[in-house]
N, C-alpha and C positions, 0 to 999 in steps of 0.2 A: 526361155519357154516356161520354166517353172515360175519365174517372177510374174509373167503375164497371167498364168493360171491363178496364182495366189491373189492378184489384183482383181481378177474377174469374180473369184469366190467371195472376197470381201465385199465387192460391189452388190452381189446378189444377196448377201446377208443383210446389208443396209437397206436394200429395197424391201426385203421381206419384213424387217423390223418396222419400216415406215408404214407398210400396209396395215400392220397390226397395231399402229399407234404407239410404238415404242420409239422413244427418241434416243439415239446414241449419246452417251455422255463421254467427256473427256477422261482420261485416267486420273488427272488431278482432281476434278470434281468428284469422281466416284470415291477417291481416297478420302476427301474431306468429309463426305457424308458418312463414311463408315467409322470415322473417329468421333467418339462421343466424349463430352466433358466428364472428367473423373469424378466418381461419387465423392461427395464431401463426407469426411468422417463424422460420425455421431459421437457427441461428447456427453459423458456424465460428469457434471460439475458439482462437486461437494463443497458446500460453503456453510459451516456451522454458523458463522457470523455473516450476515448478508442483509443490508438494508440501507438505503440512502438516509443520511442525517442521523445515523444511530451511533456515531463514534467512528474513530479512524479505521479500526479493523473491519467493522461492518461495511464501511464505505468501500474498502478494498474488495471485499467479497462481492458487493453490488456492482462495482465497476467491471470486474471480471465477467459476471453473469450478463449484465446489460450489453457489453460489447462483444463477447464471444457469441452470444445467441444471434446477434445480427449477422455474423459471418458464417456460422455453422449450425446445423441442427443440434440443439442442446437441451438436456434435461437438468434442471437444477434440483438438488436435494439439500434442504436446509431446515433450520429449526422453526417451529410454528410461531415462536415469538416474533419473527420477522415478517410474518404475513402481511400485517397491517401496513407496515411501511412500504413493502413491495407493491401492494395493490394501490396504495395512495399515489405511487410513482407513475401509475398509468400503464403498467405492464399489460400486454395484450391478454384478453380473456382466455384465449386458447393456449397460452404459454404452458409448457410442460414443467410443472413444478410440484415436487413431492415435499410435503411438510411433515416433519417428524415432531411428535409431541411428547416431550419429557418434562413438561413444565411442572408436573406434580412433584418431581424431584428437584429440578433446577431452581424454581422460585424459592422454596424454603432454604436451600443451600446458600443462595445468593444473599438472602436477608440475614441469615446467621453470620456470614462472612463479613458483611458490612457493619453488623453490630459489634463483632469482635475486633475488627481492624478498620475503624472509621476513617483514619487518616492515610491508609496505605492502599491505593488503587491497585498496585501490583499484586499485593497479597490477596486481596479480595478476588482479583482475576485468577490467581493460582488456585484458590480453594474452590471457587465457583465453577471453574473449568473442569472439575471432576465429572460434571455432568456430560462432558463430551464423550466420555467412554460409553456411557448408556446410549447417547444419541447415535454414535458411530455403529454400534452393533444393531440397533433398531433400524438404521438406515440400510445396513446390509441385508437384513431380512426382507425389508420392503422391496428393494431392488431385485433380490433373488427371486421373489415371488413374481415380479413382472417378467423377469427373464424366463422363468419357467412357463409363463404364458405366451412366450414367443417373441418378446421384445428384444432387441439387440442394441449394443453400443459398441464403439470401437476402442475407446479408451476412457480412463477415469482421470480426472484432474482435481485434486483436493487443494483448494486455495486458502481456506481458513479452517482452523486456527493457523497462525503463522509460526508456530513453535515446533521444535523437534520433540517437545514434551507431550505431544498429542499424537502418538502413533495410531494409524488407522488399520482396521481389519478389512477394508474394502478390496485389498488385493486378492482376497479369498474368492471374489467373483471371477477370477481367472481372466482379467482384462489388463492390458498394460496400464500401469499406474504412474502418474506424475504428481509429485507433491511440491507445493510452494507457489511463489517464492517464500521461503521460510526466513525469519529473522530472529535468531535465538542465540543462546550460548554466551550472552553478554555478561561480563564479570561485574564485580562491585568496585567502584572507585574508592580505594583505601583512604585517600586524603580527605574524605568527607564522611567520616564515621558518625558524627552527630546527626547529619541529615539522614543517613541510611538507617540509623537507629529509629528515627521517627517513622521511617517507611517499613518497619518490621522486616529488615533484610535478613534476620536470623532464619526466616522461613524459606529463603530462596533455594537452599539445597534440596528442598522437596522435589525440585525439578529432576534431581538425579534418579528418583524413583522410576521415572519414565523410560530410562535406559533399560532397566530390568523388564519393564512391560514391552518395550519394543523388541528386545531380544526374544521374548516369549511369542509375541504376536507376529514378528517378522516383517513389520512395515518397511523398514529401511532395506532389509535384505531383499524384498521382493519388488521394490520400486524400480521402475525403468529409468526414471530420471528424478533428481532432486534439485530444485531451483533454489539457489542460496543467495541472500542479499548482501551478506557481509563476510569478512574474513573470520570473524568469531563464529558464524554459523557453520562455515566449512570445518573448522576446527572441532565443532561439536559433533560432526559426523564421524563415526568410527573409521579409522584410516583405510581399512580394506574396501570401504564403499565410497571413498571420496572420488573415485573415477566416475561415479554417477552424477556428480555435481556439475551444475551449469549456472554461471553467474547471472543473476537478474535481481534488480532492486524490487523490494516488495511494494513500495509506494509508487504512485504515478500521480500525474496532475492532469486535470481537465482544462486543456488549453482554450476551450471555448468559454469557460467561466472565468478563468484566471488569465486575462488577456494582457498583451503588451500595452503598458500604460505609461505615459510621460511622467517623469519624476517631478514632484512638487518643486515650487521655488525654493532655493537654498535657504537653510536656516538663517533666521535674523531675529532681531528684537521683536518685530511685528509678527514673525512666522517662526515660532520655536521649533527646535529639532523634535520631530514627532516619532517617538519609539513605540513600536507595537509588539505586544506579546500575545500569543494565542495558544491556549492549552488548558488542561485541567489544573485546578489549584490544589495540587498535592505536593508533599514535601520535596520530592526529586526535582520538581520543575524550577527551583532555585530563585524564586522571586525575591527573597531578602537580598540576594547578591545584587539584583538590579536596583533595588531600593537604596542600598548602601552606596552604589555607584552614583546614583543620582544625588545623594547627599555630598559626595565629593565634588561634583561639578556644578552644584547649585550656586548661583551667583557668578560663576565663571563663564557659563555659556547659557543661551536661552534653550530650555529643554522641557519636555513633558512626556509622560508615558501613558499609554492606553492599554489596559489589561483586559483581554477577552477571554472569558472562561468562568467556570464556577467550580466549587469543590470545598472540602472540609477546612482548608487553610484560609479561606477568605477573611474572616473576622480577625484572625491572628495577624495576618499580613497587612491588613488595614492598621492595626495597632503598631506594628513595626514602622509603617510609613509615617505614623504620627510621631513615634519616638525618634525617628531619623530627621524629623522636620521637613519631610517632602510630601505630606498628605495633599498639599495644594498643587503639586505637580503630577499626581497620579490619579487616573480615572479607572475605577473598576466597573466594567460595563456588562458583566454577567455573560450568559451564553449567547451566541449568535449563530445564525444559519450560515451555510457556506457562502451564499450570495452576499450576506451582510459582512462576512469576513473580507470578501473581495472589495467591498465598499471601504472598509477600514484600511485595507492595503493601499487603496488609490490615494489617500491622503497621508500615508506614512512615509517617512524618509528611509526608515530601516526596520527590519524584523529582528527582534532580539529573542533568542531562546537560551536562557541561562541554565537549562536543565543539565544536571550532572550525570544522569543515566537515561539516556534517550536511545532506544533501540532503532528507531526509524528517523522520523523528522518530516512528516508529510507537509506540515506548515512551512517548512524551509522551501520545499519545491514550489508551493503555491506562491510564496513571496518572490522567488526567483522568476516564476513564470510571469509575474507582473512587473519585472524589471526593478525589483527592489533588492538592494544589497542586504546581506544577512550576517548576523553576528551570533555565534553559538559556542558552547563549551566543546572542545574537541575530544569527545568521548563517545564511543558507540556509533550510531548511524551518522550524526552530524560530522564526525571526524572524517567520514568518507564522502561527505557532500560539500563541506565548506572549506575553501582555502582562500588565499588573498586575491585570487582572481574574481571571486564573487562576494567577498565580504571580509570578515575577520574571525578566524578560529581562536578561541581563548584556551590557553593551556590548563588542563585540569589538575594543577599541582597543589590546590588547596583553596579554601575559602577566600583568603586575603588576596591570593593571586588572581582569582576570578573577578573580585571586586575591582582591583586596580586595572585589570585588563579591559573590563567594560568601560571604566571611566576614561582610559586612554582612547578607546575606540570612538566614544561619544565626542570627545574633544577633537580628535582628528577629523572626524566627519564634518564638524562645524568649520574647522580651519581650512579643509581641502575638499569641499563638496563635489567638485568635478570628478575627482578621482573615485569617489563613491558612487557617483551616477554612472560611470563607466563600468563599475563592478556590477551594478544592477543590470546593465545591458548584456554583460557577459552571462550573467544568471539566466536571462531570458533565452539566449542563444543555446545554452546547455539544456534548458528545459525543453526547448523545441526538438533538439536533436536526440536527447537521451531519455527524458522522463515523461513525455506525453503518453497518455493511455493508448491512443490508437497505435503509436509505434510499439508499445509494450505487447499489445494483443497481436499485432502483425508478427512480431518475433515469436509469440507463443504458437501461432498457427503453423509456422515453419517448424517449430520444435515438435508439434504433433505429427507432422509428416515424417520427421526424422525418426521419432519413436516407432511409428507405424511402418518404417522401412521404405518410405516412398522417395 
């Protein structure tokens, strides 16, 4: 009886709803319509260095902004010197970008540093980066003003500079703070004292001052997460904060620009072994080691080297090439765009980076992405990227050992090209799985959710 009454009542309700134009919905449909898509977090991306084609660190800042902003609502805060390059890249006119102008201080500081230390790129960077502290405080004031006006963000991600030596005060905005990926804390290779003297390595301890500044500002203490690229970076973080560290390489590679490309025909008399170097021509890059290795193998194997880059050591290294009797085998090509670097890699058999103090090694990833084997001195970043699966790591035990190691690798490549071709293919596989920018940003978005407790 009760069941009949209930059915009758439901029937009357349905009829009444029908008369009023109300269509009954299934419980599943009603539930689907009440569940809305979660709100995407708003990101304040701080990148002191940020701009396409402006150098490796600026490129990293640009890749983060260009890719995160496609996924999430993003505000970029960066230095005004980057504005021209960002606008030339075709960024949407309505993009939310805050430009901080400290050029009145940064410009003269950079010019002074380059006059004092013309051969040392790293020392110039150390000194000119003092401008970051002024930039950082002005950035905080500008964002605080917008927050006072009602604007909100969910988290702050500081992507450049890449060093622990640049603590930020942006945590004072009372938002979760992510720093990195950072790549710093790299020591000095003791077996190369003459090269490091040319690079003014005596100034490197200046970085330790940043630890005092960090303890005063509280950047590490108040960070929600610190992305670290290398073991040396983790060791540079005070022990009590290492629980905040999450491993992520600072470099990435654009797989749409550096594509999987067939290896050239094996080296022969008609097609010499084509060795490519890409980088700044500064002391630590170790080009003299490459030149002396070429002198060892000249006349034994068909070989040539193409050097892409510019810098204060170019004329001196051309002289060394002449003194070694290999000037006819070496081509200094000057600076090249990223697209032109990709074209050089298409015709190269191998990418050689004889740098003795390389914190990262973005060019290694670019070569690997194009299925090219890589040769590098196993110190710093290259030590964590290069093994015999993708190329040849050279022990950093001294100048003579590096020269001999390079010469052996070149000879082996000519004698066993198939093995080296396979190493190039393995490099491409790793680039796709681990180093592509899209995969990196996807991982970052998951970390944002983790920091926000989602």
